[in-house]
Backbone bond lengths (Angstrom), bond angles and torsions (degrees), N, CA, C in turn:
res aa  C-N    CA-C-N  psi(-1)  N-CA   C-N-CA  omega(-1)  CA-C   N-CA-C  phi
1 M - - - 1.439 - - 1.529 108.38 -
2 D 1.312 116.86 127.78 1.460 119.25 -179.10 1.533 110.62 -83.47
3 M 1.310 116.89 166.61 1.448 122.64 -176.66 1.524 112.66 -60.82
4 E 1.315 117.76 -34.02 1.454 121.27 -177.68 1.528 112.41 -64.34
5 S 1.319 117.59 -34.08 1.455 120.09 -176.17 1.522 112.69 -99.04
6 K 1.310 117.34 -0.04 1.454 121.20 -178.36 1.533 109.71 -85.12
7 E 1.331 116.49 124.27 1.450 121.91 179.39 1.518 109.36 -83.04
8 R 1.322 117.08 134.38 1.457 120.83 176.36 1.519 108.20 -97.56
9 N 1.316 117.46 122.45 1.455 123.55 176.89 1.516 108.66 -108.59
10 Y 1.315 116.34 134.29 1.453 121.38 178.97 1.526 109.45 -116.44
11 R 1.313 117.51 126.06 1.467 122.41 167.45 1.510 104.67 -100.37
12 I 1.313 116.33 136.43 1.457 116.83 -168.23 1.520 114.61 -115.92
13 R 1.265 117.58 154.68 1.456 128.90 157.13 1.521 104.26 -127.94
14 Y 1.312 116.82 -65.56 1.462 122.60 167.20 1.512 105.90 -133.22
15 L 1.288 116.55 123.02 1.455 120.29 -174.74 1.518 109.49 -137.57
16 N 1.325 116.37 122.73 1.458 121.83 173.31 1.517 107.72 -105.11
17 V 1.318 116.37 121.98 1.454 120.38 -178.01 1.518 108.83 -119.18
18 Q 1.335 116.35 116.91 1.454 120.79 180.00 1.515 112.70 -98.76
19 D 1.318 117.65 -17.70 1.460 119.02 -176.21 1.523 112.11 -120.43
20 F 1.336 116.69 31.26 1.458 120.62 178.54 1.520 108.54 -64.25
21 N 1.307 116.93 130.38 1.456 123.11 -174.40 1.520 110.03 -89.98
22 A 1.323 117.10 75.17 1.460 121.58 -179.16 1.523 110.72 -61.54
23 G 1.311 115.45 128.29 1.456 120.64 178.93 1.510 113.64 78.53
24 G 1.289 117.67 -0.92 1.455 121.02 -179.48 1.515 111.28 -107.90
25 T 1.300 115.16 -151.73 1.452 120.10 -179.84 1.518 109.93 -118.81
26 N 1.303 116.05 170.85 1.461 124.66 171.43 1.524 115.59 84.18
27 D 1.310 121.35 -19.66 1.456 121.37 -178.64 1.525 110.42 -110.02
28 V 1.331 115.84 125.32 1.462 121.98 -178.00 1.523 108.25 -140.27
29 L 1.325 116.96 131.08 1.451 121.76 171.80 1.516 107.60 -94.55
30 N 1.319 116.91 127.02 1.458 121.96 -177.44 1.530 109.08 -102.36
31 F 1.313 116.15 111.10 1.463 122.13 179.39 1.522 112.02 -101.90
32 A 1.325 118.76 18.92 1.463 122.14 177.80 1.525 109.52 -57.44
33 G 1.317 116.80 136.50 1.454 121.06 178.41 1.515 114.23 80.01
34 T 1.326 118.01 10.20 1.463 121.94 178.22 1.524 108.83 -110.42
35 S 1.305 116.19 -177.85 1.465 121.35 177.72 1.524 112.56 -77.31
36 L 1.317 117.40 -6.06 1.470 121.57 177.42 1.525 108.19 -93.63
37 H 1.329 116.79 117.36 1.461 121.17 -173.05 1.528 113.86 -109.85
38 S 1.320 116.55 -13.13 1.462 120.22 177.96 1.522 108.94 -159.21
39 F 1.317 115.77 169.59 1.464 119.92 179.55 1.528 110.73 -61.75
40 A 1.322 116.98 -27.23 1.468 120.52 178.05 1.530 112.02 -62.07
41 D 1.325 118.11 -23.82 1.465 122.11 178.34 1.523 113.14 -79.60
42 V 1.307 117.74 -18.30 1.469 121.83 -173.13 1.527 113.41 -65.34
43 P 1.333 120.96 -45.76 1.471 118.63 -178.53 1.531 114.02 -58.34
44 A 1.321 117.54 -40.95 1.466 120.39 -179.62 1.526 111.61 -69.26
45 A 1.322 117.38 -24.56 1.466 122.06 -178.87 1.522 111.70 -94.53
46 S 1.320 116.97 3.18 1.466 121.20 -174.71 1.518 112.16 -105.56
47 F 1.308 113.29 149.49 1.460 122.52 172.84 1.519 106.61 -134.77
48 Y 1.317 117.08 134.62 1.464 120.45 178.16 1.517 109.33 -110.45
49 S 1.320 116.17 125.62 1.452 122.80 175.37 1.526 108.04 -103.94
50 A 1.317 115.91 101.31 1.467 120.69 -176.14 1.520 112.48 -64.92
51 D 1.327 117.54 -34.49 1.471 119.03 -177.03 1.521 112.68 -66.73
52 I 1.338 118.03 -23.61 1.469 120.23 175.16 1.530 111.32 -116.34
53 N 1.342 116.69 9.40 1.466 123.25 178.48 1.533 111.03 46.21
54 T 1.333 115.72 57.69 1.459 121.55 -175.19 1.519 110.59 -136.71
55 T 1.321 116.28 131.31 1.458 121.68 171.42 1.518 107.77 -97.42
56 I 1.321 115.88 127.55 1.461 122.00 -179.46 1.522 107.69 -113.37
57 I 1.322 116.02 121.04 1.467 121.65 179.42 1.525 106.77 -110.69
58 T 1.332 116.41 123.05 1.463 121.27 -176.24 1.522 110.02 -127.42
59 D 1.330 116.85 130.11 1.464 119.96 177.41 1.526 109.74 -88.99
60 A 1.329 116.65 177.10 1.465 121.82 -175.63 1.524 113.24 -62.59
61 A 1.322 118.65 -25.70 1.463 122.55 179.86 1.521 112.90 -85.62
62 G 1.326 116.93 -2.26 1.456 120.25 179.97 1.512 114.97 92.95
63 N 1.336 117.92 3.62 1.464 120.41 173.24 1.527 107.54 -65.71
64 A 1.311 116.99 134.23 1.459 119.93 -176.34 1.519 111.56 -135.50
65 A 1.315 114.74 135.88 1.468 121.41 172.75 1.522 107.04 -114.90
66 W 1.319 116.04 121.11 1.462 122.22 176.87 1.518 107.45 -99.59
67 L 1.312 116.33 112.11 1.463 121.27 179.73 1.526 107.84 -98.31
68 I 1.301 115.27 93.50 1.457 122.79 -174.58 1.525 109.50 -74.76
69 G 1.326 114.96 128.21 1.461 120.52 -179.12 1.517 113.59 84.45
70 I 1.342 116.68 9.77 1.465 121.40 -177.87 1.525 109.33 -118.98
71 A 1.327 116.00 124.80 1.454 122.28 174.50 1.529 109.27 -91.56
72 P 1.327 118.69 153.50 1.467 120.91 -178.30 1.535 113.96 -54.15
73 G 1.310 117.22 -34.93 1.464 121.08 -179.90 1.516 113.99 -66.06
74 Q 1.319 117.44 -14.46 1.453 121.49 178.78 1.523 112.65 -86.89
75 L 1.322 117.68 -10.44 1.463 121.67 -177.34 1.524 110.95 -82.56
76 D 1.329 116.12 143.26 1.462 121.01 171.18 1.524 109.38 -145.26
77 A 1.312 115.86 165.30 1.477 121.87 -173.00 1.512 113.76 -57.47
78 S 1.324 118.21 -28.02 1.473 120.25 -177.27 1.523 112.60 -67.97
79 M 1.322 117.63 -12.87 1.464 121.94 -177.92 1.526 112.79 -88.41
80 F 1.336 117.51 -0.32 1.465 121.04 -173.20 1.508 111.62 -131.80
81 R 1.330 116.10 151.49 1.463 124.38 169.65 1.522 106.47 -125.32
82 F 1.316 116.17 143.46 1.463 120.80 -176.78 1.525 112.70 -125.82
83 S 1.308 117.59 0.20 1.471 120.27 178.29 1.511 110.07 -144.42
């Protein structure tokens, strides 16, 4: 399998991602086993810091993914796994 077709899955505790491919392929945040059960849960768990252009998604246990350079409007369900 070449790098282009290989999906990257991230399990998080604290994760800073600077090269997340919003709207593209290959990058997936895996929230399986967290308090986030579907993409519908993501907006309520998200905070956007405009001064650093970063979306921070935090689950109930304090696991956080910092998507640097990503605004909330760039997120879609294909970027996440929940099971």
